[in-house]
C-alpha positions in Angstrom: 85.3 108.0 101.9 83.1 110.4 99.6 79.4 109.6 100.8 80.4 108.9 104.5 83.3 111.7 105.5 82.2 110.5 109.3 84.6 107.2 108.6 87.1 108.9 107.1 89.8 107.8 109.4 88.7 104.3 108.5 88.8 104.5 105.0 92.3 105.7 104.9 93.1 102.9 107.5 91.4 100.7 105.7 93.2 101.8 102.5 96.7 101.8 104.0 96.2 98.2 105.1 95.2 97.2 101.8 98.8 97.9 101.3 99.8 95.4 103.9 97.6 93.1 102.1 99.7 94.1 98.6 102.8 93.1 100.2 101.7 89.8 101.6 100.3 88.5 98.5 103.4 90.0 96.2 105.3 87.5 99.0 103.1 84.5 98.7 103.4 85.6 94.4 106.7 85.5 94.3 107.2 82.4 97.0 105.6 80.4 94.4 107.1 81.9 91.3 110.9 82.2 92.2 111.9 81.9 95.8 115.3 83.9 94.6 113.4 86.4 93.4 111.2 86.7 96.7 114.8 86.6 98.8 116.5 89.6 96.5 113.2 91.6 97.4 112.5 90.6 101.2 113.9 94.0 102.7 112.3 96.5 100.5 109.2 94.3 100.9 109.7 94.3 104.8 110.3 97.6 104.8 107.2 98.4 102.8 105.1 96.1 104.5 106.2 97.4 107.8 105.4 101.0 106.7 101.9 100.4 105.5 101.3 98.7 109.0 102.4 101.6 111.0 100.6 104.1 109.0 97.1 101.9 108.6 97.4 101.1 112.3 97.5 105.3 113.6 94.4 105.9 111.0 93.2 102.6 113.2 93.6 104.1 116.6 92.3 107.2 115.3 88.8 106.1 113.7 88.5 104.0 117.1 88.2 106.9 118.9 86.1 108.8 116.5 82.5 108.7 117.8 79.2 108.1 115.5 80.9 106.2 112.9 78.3 104.6 110.7 77.7 101.4 110.2 79.9 99.6 107.8 78.5 98.4 104.1 78.7 94.6 103.4 81.1 93.9 100.7 81.9 90.9 98.5 85.5 89.1 99.3 85.6 87.9 95.7 85.1 89.9 92.4 85.2 87.9 89.1 86.1 91.1 87.3 88.9 92.0 89.4 90.1 87.9 89.1 89.4 88.6 85.4 91.7 92.0 84.9 94.5 89.8 87.2 94.8 87.1 84.3 94.3 89.5 81.5 97.1 91.7 82.8 99.3 88.7 83.4 99.1 87.4 80.2 99.8 91.1 78.1 102.6 91.4 80.7 104.4 88.4 80.3 104.8 88.1 76.9 106.1 92.1 75.7 108.1 91.6 79.3 110.0 89.0 77.4 110.1 90.4 74.1 111.2 93.9 75.2 113.7 92.4 77.3 115.0 90.4 74.4 114.8 93.8 72.0 116.1 96.4 74.9 117.8 94.3 77.4 116.8 94.8 81.1 115.7 98.7 80.3 112.6 97.0 78.2 111.6 94.7 81.2 111.6 97.8 83.7 109.2 99.7 80.7 107.2 96.7 80.8 106.4 96.0 84.3 106.4 99.3 85.0 103.2 100.1 82.6 101.8 96.7 84.0 102.2 98.7 87.6 99.8 100.8 87.0 97.0 98.0 86.1 98.4 95.0 89.0 101.5 94.9 90.7 101.2 90.9 91.2 101.1 90.4 87.6 103.7 92.7 87.1 106.1 90.6 89.5 105.0 87.0 88.5 106.0 87.3 84.7 109.6 89.0 86.5 109.6 86.2 88.2 109.0 84.1 85.9 112.2 85.1 83.8 114.1 84.5 86.4 112.9 81.3 87.2 113.6 80.3 83.6 116.9 82.0 83.9 116.1 84.7 81.6 117.1 87.4 84.3 119.0 87.1 87.4 117.3 87.5 91.0 119.2 90.9 91.2 117.8 92.4 88.5 114.2 91.6 88.7 114.3 94.1 92.2 114.2 97.5 89.7 111.6 96.4 87.5 109.5 95.2 90.5 109.6 98.0 92.7 109.0 100.2 89.4 105.7 98.0 89.3 104.9 98.6 92.7 105.9 102.3 92.4 103.6 103.0 89.3 100.6 100.6 91.5 101.2 103.2 94.0 100.4 106.2 91.6 97.2 104.4 90.4 96.5 104.3 94.4 96.6 108.0 94.4 95.1 108.8 91.3 92.0 106.5 92.8 92.2 108.3 96.6 91.3 111.5 94.3 89.0 110.8 91.9 87.5 108.1 93.8 87.7 109.5 98.0 86.8 113.0 99.3 89.8 115.7 99.2 90.2 115.2 103.2 90.7 111.2 102.9 92.8 111.9 99.7 95.1 114.4 101.5 95.6 111.9 104.6 96.2 108.8 102.3 98.7 110.0 99.7 101.3 110.9 102.5 101.0 107.0 103.4 101.2 105.8 100.2 104.2 107.8 99.2 105.9 106.4 102.4 105.4 102.7 101.7 106.7 103.2 98.3 109.9 105.5 99.3 110.3 102.4 102.3 110.6 100.2 99.4 113.3 101.9 97.6 115.1 102.4 100.8 
């Protein structure tokens, strides 16, 4: 978005639609960890996914109408550093989440999940769903910390949009990110 302003709409579409991938991945990790947690979060995740898909689709159609788009840059489907950060974050969230829950109850879990969400929302979701699967937390109680992690992850995406992209890119992406987080909470 910063280096090729002529593909700004496509960049906004891609960034927004990556949130659809986040929601799908969240469903998959919750299904693998705790189906009760997935069931409790099904409506918020569906709402977030629909909002992201709709906003991303709007910018996809806009990008398709724009002329003289630059050639796409080749990329990599897998990043070892990202995978390592995910594993470390999962480990760093699971233990403190359990400890904070013991010391501060549900508020401690929300704080741990929200803090972890700044780095990765999936690791926080797995940690919380693991507490549900082990019987240390109810699926209903897991909703707040997982949505908190989803929200702080949205804040991280906004920070990256502002710092890594162009101003027009950020100004077009941020409303979509806020819409997605709002849809999850609604």
